[in-house]
C-alpha positions in Angstrom: 81.5 62.5 87.0 82.1 64.9 89.9 85.8 65.1 89.1 84.9 66.4 85.6 83.3 69.6 86.9 85.6 70.3 89.8 87.9 73.2 88.8 88.6 75.0 92.1 88.7 72.1 94.5 91.8 69.9 94.6 92.6 67.0 96.9 92.6 69.2 99.9 90.2 72.1 99.3 91.0 75.2 97.2 94.5 76.4 97.2 96.6 79.1 95.4 98.7 82.2 95.7 97.1 84.7 98.1 95.3 87.7 96.5 95.4 86.0 93.1 92.4 84.0 91.7 91.2 81.7 93.0 92.6 82.6 96.4 91.3 86.2 96.3 88.6 88.0 98.2 86.0 87.9 95.4 86.3 84.1 95.1 86.1 83.7 98.8 83.0 85.8 98.9 81.3 83.7 96.2 82.4 80.5 98.0 80.8 81.7 101.2 77.6 82.6 99.3 77.5 79.3 97.4 78.5 77.0 100.4 76.1 78.9 102.6 73.3 78.3 100.1 74.2 74.7 99.8 74.1 74.0 103.5 71.1 76.3 104.2 68.7 73.4 104.7 65.8 73.3 107.1 64.1 75.8 109.3 66.8 75.9 112.0 69.2 78.8 112.5 72.2 77.9 110.4 75.8 78.2 111.6 79.3 78.0 110.2 82.6 77.8 112.1 85.6 79.6 110.5 89.2 79.1 111.7 92.5 80.0 110.1 96.3 79.7 110.5 98.6 82.6 110.9 99.2 83.8 107.3 98.8 87.5 106.6 96.3 86.7 103.9 93.9 85.2 106.4 92.9 88.8 107.3 91.6 89.2 103.8 89.9 85.8 103.3 88.2 85.6 106.7 86.0 88.7 106.3 85.3 87.8 102.6 84.0 84.4 103.6 82.1 85.9 106.5 80.3 88.3 104.3 79.4 85.5 101.9 78.0 83.3 104.6 76.1 86.1 106.4 74.5 87.1 103.0 73.4 83.5 102.6 71.7 83.6 106.0 74.2 81.7 108.1 75.5 82.8 111.5 79.3 82.8 111.5 81.4 81.7 114.5 85.0 83.0 114.3 87.6 81.2 116.3 90.9 82.7 115.0 94.1 80.7 114.6 93.5 77.1 115.5 94.6 73.7 114.0 92.6 72.2 111.3 91.5 69.3 113.5 90.2 71.8 116.0 87.8 73.2 113.3 86.6 69.8 112.5 86.0 69.1 116.2 84.2 72.4 116.9 82.0 72.0 113.8 80.6 68.9 115.4 80.5 70.0 119.0 78.8 73.3 118.1 76.3 71.5 115.9 77.3 73.7 113.0 76.2 73.0 109.5 79.6 73.7 108.1 83.3 74.2 109.1 85.9 76.3 107.2 89.6 76.2 107.7 91.7 79.0 106.0 95.1 77.4 105.5 97.6 76.2 102.9 99.0 73.6 105.4 102.7 73.2 104.9 103.0 75.7 102.0 104.9 79.1 102.4 103.1 82.2 103.5 102.5 83.4 100.0 99.9 80.6 99.5 96.6 80.1 101.2 93.8 77.6 101.0 90.2 77.0 102.1 89.1 73.6 103.4 85.4 72.8 104.1 84.0 70.3 106.6 80.4 69.0 106.8 78.4 68.9 110.0 79.9 65.5 110.8 83.4 67.1 110.8 84.4 65.2 107.7 85.9 66.8 104.6 83.3 67.2 101.8 83.0 64.6 99.1 84.0 65.3 95.5 80.3 65.4 94.6 79.5 68.0 97.3 82.4 70.2 96.2 81.2 69.9 92.6 77.7 71.1 93.5 79.2 74.1 95.4 81.3 74.9 92.3 78.2 74.7 90.1 76.5 77.2 92.4 79.5 79.5 92.3 79.4 79.5 88.5 75.7 80.5 88.4 73.8 83.6 89.4 74.2 83.9 93.1 72.2 87.1 93.5 68.9 85.2 93.5 70.2 82.9 96.2 70.9 85.6 98.8 68.5 86.0 101.7 66.2 88.9 102.5 67.6 91.6 104.8 65.6 90.2 107.8 67.2 86.8 107.4 70.9 87.9 107.3 73.2 86.0 109.5 75.3 87.4 112.4 79.0 87.1 113.1 80.5 86.5 116.6 83.7 85.3 118.1 84.0 82.2 120.3 86.6 83.2 122.9 86.9 79.8 124.6 87.6 77.9 121.4 91.3 77.2 122.2 90.4 75.9 125.6 87.8 73.5 124.1 90.4 72.0 121.8 93.0 71.8 124.5 90.7 69.8 126.7 89.7 67.5 123.8 93.3 66.7 123.0 94.3 66.1 126.6 91.4 63.6 126.8 93.1 61.5 124.1 96.1 60.9 126.4 95.6 57.7 128.6 94.2 58.4 132.0 96.6 57.7 134.8 99.7 58.6 132.7 101.7 61.8 133.0 104.5 63.5 131.1 106.2 64.6 134.2 110.0 64.2 133.9 109.8 64.4 130.1 111.5 67.2 128.3 109.9 67.9 124.9 110.8 70.3 122.1 107.7 71.3 120.2 108.1 73.2 116.8 104.8 74.8 115.9 106.0 76.1 112.5 104.8 79.6 113.5 101.4 78.2 112.6 98.0 77.5 113.9 99.1 75.5 116.9 101.5 78.0 118.3 99.5 78.6 121.5 97.6 75.3 122.0 100.3 72.7 121.4 102.8 73.9 124.1 99.9 74.4 126.5 98.7 70.8 126.1 102.1 69.3 126.7 102.7 71.6 129.8 99.3 70.8 131.3 100.1 67.1 131.0 103.2 67.6 133.0 106.1 67.9 130.5 108.9 70.4 130.5 108.3 72.2 127.3 110.8 73.8 124.9 108.7 75.7 122.4 110.0 76.9 119.1 108.1 78.3 116.0 105.7 80.1 118.3 106.2 83.7 117.2 104.1 84.1 114.0 104.3 87.4 112.2 102.1 86.6 109.2 105.1 85.8 107.0 107.2 83.2 108.8 104.8 80.2 108.8 106.7 77.0 107.8 109.8 79.1 107.0 112.8 76.8 107.8 110.8 75.2 110.6 108.0 72.7 111.2 107.4 69.2 109.8 108.8 70.0 106.4 112.1 71.3 107.8 112.8 69.4 111.0 116.6 69.8 111.0 116.6 72.6 113.5 114.3 70.6 115.8 116.7 67.7 115.7 119.6 70.0 116.7 117.6 71.5 119.6 116.6 68.0 120.9 120.3 67.1 121.1 121.3 70.5 122.6 118.6 70.5 125.3 118.9 66.7 125.9 115.2 66.4 125.3 113.3 63.1 125.3 111.5 63.8 122.1 111.0 66.5 119.5 107.7 67.2 117.9 107.3 69.1 114.6 103.9 70.2 113.3 103.1 72.0 110.1 101.2 75.2 109.5 97.8 73.9 110.3 99.0 71.1 112.7 97.4 68.2 110.9 100.9 66.8 110.1 103.5 65.4 112.4 107.3 64.5 112.2 109.3 63.5 115.3 112.9 63.6 116.3 114.2 61.0 118.9 116.6 61.9 121.7 119.5 61.3 119.3 118.1 63.8 116.8 117.1 61.2 114.3 114.0 62.0 112.3 110.9 59.7 112.6 108.5 59.8 109.7 104.8 58.9 109.4 105.4 55.3 108.5 107.3 54.7 111.7 104.6 56.5 113.7 101.9 54.3 112.1 103.9 51.2 112.9 104.4 52.2 116.5 100.8 53.1 117.2 99.5 50.1 115.3 101.7 47.7 117.4 100.7 49.4 120.6 97.0 49.4 119.8 97.0 45.9 118.5 98.6 44.7 121.8 95.9 46.5 123.8 93.1 45.1 121.6 92.2 48.7 120.4 93.1 48.4 116.7 89.9 47.9 114.7 89.5 46.2 111.4 92.8 44.3 111.9 94.3 46.7 109.4 96.0 50.1 109.0 95.2 52.4 106.1 98.0 54.2 104.3 98.7 55.6 100.9 100.7 54.1 97.9 103.7 56.1 99.1 104.2 54.2 102.4 107.3 52.1 102.6 107.2 48.4 101.9 109.0 47.9 105.2 105.9 49.1 107.0 103.7 46.7 105.1 106.0 43.7 106.0 106.2 44.9 109.7 102.5 44.9 110.0 102.0 41.6 108.1 104.4 39.9 110.5 102.0 40.9 113.3 98.8 39.8 111.6 97.8 43.4 110.5 97.0 44.2 106.9 98.1 47.4 105.2 95.4 48.9 103.0 96.6 51.4 100.5 94.8 54.4 98.9 95.8 57.1 96.5 97.8 60.0 98.0 95.7 62.4 100.2 94.5 62.2 103.8 90.9 62.6 102.6 91.2 59.2 100.8 92.8 57.6 103.8 89.9 58.8 105.9 87.3 57.5 103.4 88.9 54.1 103.3 89.0 54.0 107.1 85.3 54.6 107.3 84.6 52.0 104.6 86.6 49.3 106.4 85.9 50.2 110.0 89.6 50.9 110.7 90.5 53.5 113.4 94.2 54.1 112.4 95.5 55.5 109.1 98.0 58.0 107.8 100.6 59.1 105.3 104.4 58.8 105.2 104.4 62.6 105.2 103.0 62.7 108.7 99.2 63.0 108.4 97.8 60.8 111.1 94.1 60.0 111.4 93.1 58.4 114.7 89.3 58.2 114.4 88.8 57.3 118.0 89.7 60.9 118.8 88.8 62.9 115.6 87.6 63.0 112.1 90.7 64.3 110.4 94.5 64.3 110.7 95.8 65.6 114.1 99.5 65.9 114.6 99.2 66.7 118.3 96.9 63.8 119.1 99.2 61.4 117.3 102.2 62.8 119.2 100.5 62.0 122.5 100.0 58.4 121.4 103.7 58.1 120.8 104.5 59.8 124.1 102.1 57.4 125.9 104.2 54.4 124.6 107.4 56.1 125.8 105.9 56.6 129.3 104.5 53.1 129.5 107.6 51.3 128.3 110.2 53.5 130.0 112.5 53.2 127.0 114.1 56.1 124.9 112.5 57.2 121.7 115.4 55.9 119.6 114.4 52.4 120.6 110.7 52.7 120.7 110.2 54.7 117.5 112.4 52.5 115.2 109.9 49.7 114.5 111.3 48.6 111.2 114.1 49.2 108.8 112.7 51.0 105.7 113.5 49.6 102.3 115.6 51.9 100.2 113.2 54.3 98.4 113.7 57.1 96.0 111.3 59.6 94.5 112.0 61.9 91.5 109.6 64.5 90.1 109.6 65.1 86.3 107.9 68.2 85.0 106.2 68.0 81.6 104.2 70.2 79.2 101.3 69.2 77.0 100.2 65.6 76.9 101.2 63.4 79.9 104.2 61.2 79.0 102.4 58.4 80.7 100.2 58.2 77.5 103.3 57.2 75.6 103.3 53.4 74.9 107.0 53.3 75.3 106.8 54.7 78.8 104.2 52.2 79.7 106.3 49.3 78.4 109.3 50.6 80.4 107.3 50.8 83.6 106.0 47.2 83.1 109.6 46.0 82.5 110.8 47.7 85.7 108.0 46.1 87.7 109.0 42.7 86.3 112.6 43.3 87.2 111.9 44.2 90.8 109.3 41.4 91.2 108.6 40.6 94.9 111.8 42.4 96.0 110.3 45.8 95.6 107.8 47.9 93.7 107.5 50.8 91.2 105.0 53.6 91.5 104.6 56.1 88.7 101.8 58.7 89.1 100.8 62.1 87.8 100.5 64.8 90.4 96.9 66.0 91.1 98.0 69.6 91.5 100.7 70.3 89.0 102.1 69.0 85.6 104.5 66.6 87.2 105.1 62.9 87.0 106.2 61.3 90.3 108.6 58.4 89.8 109.1 56.3 92.8 110.8 52.9 93.3 111.8 50.9 96.4 113.6 47.6 96.8 115.9 45.7 99.1 118.9 46.7 97.0 119.6 50.5 96.9 121.6 50.2 93.6 118.6 48.6 92.0 116.3 51.4 93.2 118.7 54.2 92.0 119.1 52.5 88.6 115.3 51.9 88.2 114.3 55.5 89.1 117.0 57.1 86.9 116.1 55.0 83.9 112.4 55.7 84.1 112.8 59.4 84.9 115.2 59.8 82.0 112.8 58.2 79.6 109.8 60.2 80.9 111.9 63.4 80.6 112.9 62.6 77.1 109.4 61.7 75.9 108.1 65.0 77.5 110.8 67.0 75.8 109.8 65.4 72.5 106.5 67.2 72.9 102.9 66.2 72.2 103.7 65.5 68.5 106.1 62.7 69.5 103.5 61.0 71.7 100.8 61.3 69.1 103.1 59.8 66.4 103.9 57.0 68.7 100.2 56.3 69.3 99.5 56.4 65.6 102.3 54.0 65.0 100.8 51.6 67.4 97.4 51.9 65.8 99.0 51.2 62.4 
């Protein structure tokens, strides 16, 4: 029911092109007013923590949100550019009623987004977001507080230091990064100051890149979505490991000493194996999404660990972890949630867990980080207009036929994007030629049915009914 009334919120907050609705100042103001009203409960002094990444548009959205919250009677604590997990952590440690992160994660600078965290540091549920949207759609003037009850805004100067110490505490006591040369690419984003500092204070020789934000260059040919330059630098500087974060540092991709890219599935496998051996892995399972490679699932099964899959989105991974009591989950794209240390994805904390294994085992990353051989996997996006091609019975029949053909040797995953009119066609199997053929055939059929238009789908449905 909540999904039916959510218009602004997607799978990861509100997102859009900066200075265009809904990512404009007027919407941010109303969001602050509505969310402030929603969390203004009880007689205590209410507080909200607001952080951001390095996009130029943050200077527009931050004061608009601040005005909204102040008008709703909430005190605002501004912390400036910090990673998303830092905002979740500070929301809890400061006993705030709400946390806000202004970021569009790995998107280019033209975009921005707003993510909300509850007092427990968790992303809001669909139902809570729907209630806030309902308040935004109503008359907010009656919800604003009297002049004597207006909130205040202040800046927390030691916010970066608090996060740095929290991240360092996640690294095993007694270990040091002394003697390790690490390239860290901060994507000119929210971690450009804190990430190199954490690694240096733990003893590493740090080669920082992507640490000169200018408001426009966030994620531009750098960071976790473009790790090629990182891989080159690792080889050039003869580094032990390369770490690539995204714009808000909740996503992680690695490069081993040979410059080979290590994705989220391999990181999950490595941490799961290490934690299981130490008796630290809870729930005897790891949570991942439907996109994770079948090779990861087989690797874990061979070690008595289940892989629990969710729909795409780190919020759904986190929800399943809480439901099942698991303390490790993530996405192939690099979102890693380690709930022993935080409530949301944290690329830097996850990187430290990998580094801990490198230090303890004394082996190079190319050996440690290659836990399994991924099955050939291919993903194709098919854009459509009008009715989803997945409503066509012919498409459903073709998908079922492909699933039968692959059988136990692989799998097919066809899903509609939650943010754009795109059908994602994915297949994986032990034979690469089978994967290629399956994806091409399904994508071609979906493309053809989409080009035929809504009338073709409707006619097909009527034919089935007849």
